[in-house]
N, C-alpha and C positions, 0 to 999 in steps of 0.2 A: 389693576391700576398701580397698585404698590409695586408689583414686579416690574412694570415698565419704567417706573421712576428709578428702581434701584439699578436695572440694565443700563439706563441712560447715564446715571451718575458714575457707574463703574466704568462705562466707555469714555466718559469725559475725563476721569481720572487717570485712565490708561493712557489717552492721547496727551494730556499734560505731562505725565511722566516721560513719554517717549520724547516730547519737545525738549523737556528740560535736560534729558540724557544726551540728546543731539547737541543742545548748546553747549552742555559741559564738555562733550568731547571735542567740540569745535574750539572752545577755549583753551582745553588742555593742549590741543594740536598748535594753536597759535602761540601759546606761551613757551611750548618746547622748542618751536622754531625760532622764537626770539631769543630764547637762551641759548641756542646753538649758535645763532649769529653773533651774539654777544661774545661767547667763548672764542669763536674764530677771530673776531676783531681784536680781542685783548691777546690772544695767542699771537697774531700777526704783529702786535705792537710790542711783544716780548714782555708783557706785564704779567702773563701767567705761562705756565709751562704747558707745552702741547702734550698730545696723547702719547708720550714715550714710556718709559719704563714707570712702574708703580711708585708713587710718592708715599713716604712714611711720615708718621707724626704730624698729622694734619692739624689737629688742635693745638699743639704746641707751636707749629709754624704760624698758624693764623694769629694766635695771641703774641707771638715775638715780633711779628711784623707791625703790630700797633706800637710798639715802643721805639724810642729813639734809637737805642742800641740795635734793635731788629733791623730798622730801615738802613742804618749805616752798614750792617753786617750784609744786608741784601744788595746794597750798591757795591760792596767790596767783592762779593761773590760774582755779581755781573760782570765786573771788571776782570776777574780771573778766567772766566770762561767756563768754570767747573759746573758739571750738571748735578748741583747739590742746592737744596733748599736751605733757608737760614735755619730752620728747625732741625733738619738732619744734621747740619754742621754743628749746631749746638749740642745735640745729643752725643754725636761722635767726639766732640772735644771733651765733654764731661766724662765719657768712657775711658778716654786716653788719659785724662788727669787722675781718675780713679786707679787705673792701671798703674800709672807711674808712681802714684802715692804708695801703693801696697808694694810694688817692686823695691822703691827706696826704703821703705819702712823694714823690708824683710832682708834685703841684702846689705844695707848699711847699718842704720840704726833708726828707732822710732822718730827721732828729731828731724831726720832727713825725709820723712814722708811729705809733710806740708811743702817743703822745699821743692821736692819732685813734683808735686802737684802744680805749684806755681811754674816751674819749668814747662810743664806741659802745656799751660796757658801761652806762655810766651812762644813755644814752638809752633803752636796752632796759628798764633798771629804772624809770625814771621814765614810760615808756610804760605799764608794768604798774600802777604807783602811779595814773597819771591814769585808766586804764580802771576800775580798782577803785573809785577816788573817785567816778567819774561813775556807776557802777552804784549805790555807796551812796546818793548823792545822789537818784537815781531811786527807789530803794527807800524812802527817808525820806519823799520826797514822796507815796508810796503809803500810808505807814503810817496816816494818819487814816482812809482808806477801808478799810483792812484792819481796823482796830479797830472800825469802824462795822459791818462786815459780821459779825465775830465776835460782836459784841454782839447784833446782830438775831438771829443764828443760835442763841445761847445762850438769849436771851429767848424764843424759839419753842420751846424744850425740847430742842434738838439737843445731843449730846455734842460735847466741845471737839474731839475727833478728827475728827468729821464736819464740824464748822464750819471747821475747817482745810482739809479736802478741798474744800468748797464755796468757800471763798475762793480756793484755787489754781485753780478752774475759772473764776471769775468775773473775776479781776484779770488784767491784762497783765503782760507781762515788765517788770522781773525779779521782782516779787512773786510773780506766778503760778508761775514756774519754781522759785523757792526754796521756796515752800509746797509745791509738787508734790513735791519732794525730801523735805520733811518728812513729807507724808502717805505716801509710798512707804516711808519709814523706818519709820513707825508700823505700816504694814500688813505688814512682815516681822518685827516683834516688838521693835523698839527701843522704849525708853522715851520718855515725853513730855520728861523733863529732857534725856536725851541728844540727841535729834533737834532740840529748840529750842537747846540748847547749841551744836550744830555750826553752826546757822544764824547765831547771834550771833558765832561764831568766823569765818565766812565774810564777813559784812558787819558789821564792829564799828562801832557808833555808840551814842550815849547813848540815842537814842529806842527803838532796837530792844532794847537791854538793859532798858529800863524795861518795855516791851511783853513781853518774854520772862520777866522776873521776875513780873510780874503773872499771866501764864497759868501759870506753873509753881506759884506759890504757890496759885493758885486750884485748880489740879489736885490738889495735895496736901492742901489742908486745907479746900477747898470755900469757901464764902462768897458774898458778893454780887459775883460776876463781871460781872454785866451793868453795875450802877452803876459798877464801877471801869472797865470799859471805855469807858462814857460820858464819865466824866471825863477819862480818858486821851485820848480822841478830841478833846475841846476843847484840851486841853494841846498836842497834837501839832499842831493846826491853828494855834496861836498861834505855836510854835516854828518851824513851817514858814515863816510870814511873817517872822518875825524873821531867820531864815537867809537868806532871800532878799534882805531889805535890807542885810544885812551883806555878802552876796557882791556886790551891786551897788556899794556904796560902796568896796569893796577891790578892784574889778576893774582899776583903773588901777595900783594897787601891784603886782598880780600880773603885769601886762604888764611893768612896769619891771624886775622881778627877771629875767624872761627876756631883756630888751632889753639889759641890762648886759654879760653874757657874749657875747651876740650882736655887739655892738659890738667887744669885744675881738678876736673871731675875724675879724670884717670887717676890722679894721685890719691883720691880718697878710696877708690877700690884697691889700689896698691898698698896703701897704708892698712886697709882692713884685711887684705889678704896676707901680708907679712905677719901681723899679730892680730890674731882672732879676738874680737871684742874692744879693740883699741877706740874705735869710734863710739861705742857706747859708753866707755869711761871718760872719752873727751867731752862728749856731749852731756855727760851726766850733770855738770856744774854750770851755773850760769856764766861763768867766765869762758869756759869752752864754748858754749852756745853762742855768746856774744862774738867770739873769734871767728867762728865759722860764718856767721851772719855777715861780719865785716869782710872777711875774705870773698864771699860770694858777691857782696856789693862792690868790691875792688875789681873783681874779674868783670862784672857787668859794665862798671865805668871805663875799664881798658878796652872792652869790645866796643862800646859807643864812640869812645875818642878815636879808636883806629879808624872806625867806618867814617867818622866826621872828617878826619884829616885826609882820607884817601878819596873823598867825594870831589869830583870836579864837574861844575856845571858847564856845558858847552853852550 
């Protein structure tokens, strides 16, 4: 009798274990499928990176994205089109700052180490601005073709969402990539206003703001979107030519703004090369250190003033 009870108890426990194992496997499979679906949706919306190259510094990147500086850096990197996460860029910038610090301290004088480090931060910021502006310029050059494609698609009876997806497939980068992000956001339920607003935030320009405003108003209130896009295409073509002429006329001024501080830094190497240890003696006193700081500040002011005076908003 006791043996029969033991066999029954063992069989019941075994069956219960099998049921729990099957339920656990089913729950695991469902959770894995939901996670994969969420990853695909976020990847399509551009909020996380796809299964490309292996990412580095995951913990630092996650913590950096929680800060205000990290969010701004993430938005700036998205505008540049670089395949770099905020954590990776931050580590690379710190490495460049450390390298310039050591180089400035070893080649010039110990006083120039921190100045070279600050220069590394400035170079990193200017690099992002340059990449962003270059991508914006390329996008602006594609805006007339984009407006033409949207006008043709809407004239053929297609919805604006479909027209944006068609333009994303036909246009090259960066317009194709940016419109692909907009189309993916619309596909997962984002509104037209939010999707186009994020596009205008990533690549700010007057031309894009005009195009986004036209599309948003047409999507809200309807109207003659085809004629509006036709007129906008002609206007964008004229602005494109005007911007090209202005950029050609101001190219020499832009080079001058970079040549002025480069001459100042070059004079330091020349001074140290003519007489070894001259910079050590010059920066050995508070008066010499103050003179160097004032000189660098004046070079920075000159660079900013030249850039400001040569900027023409069209």
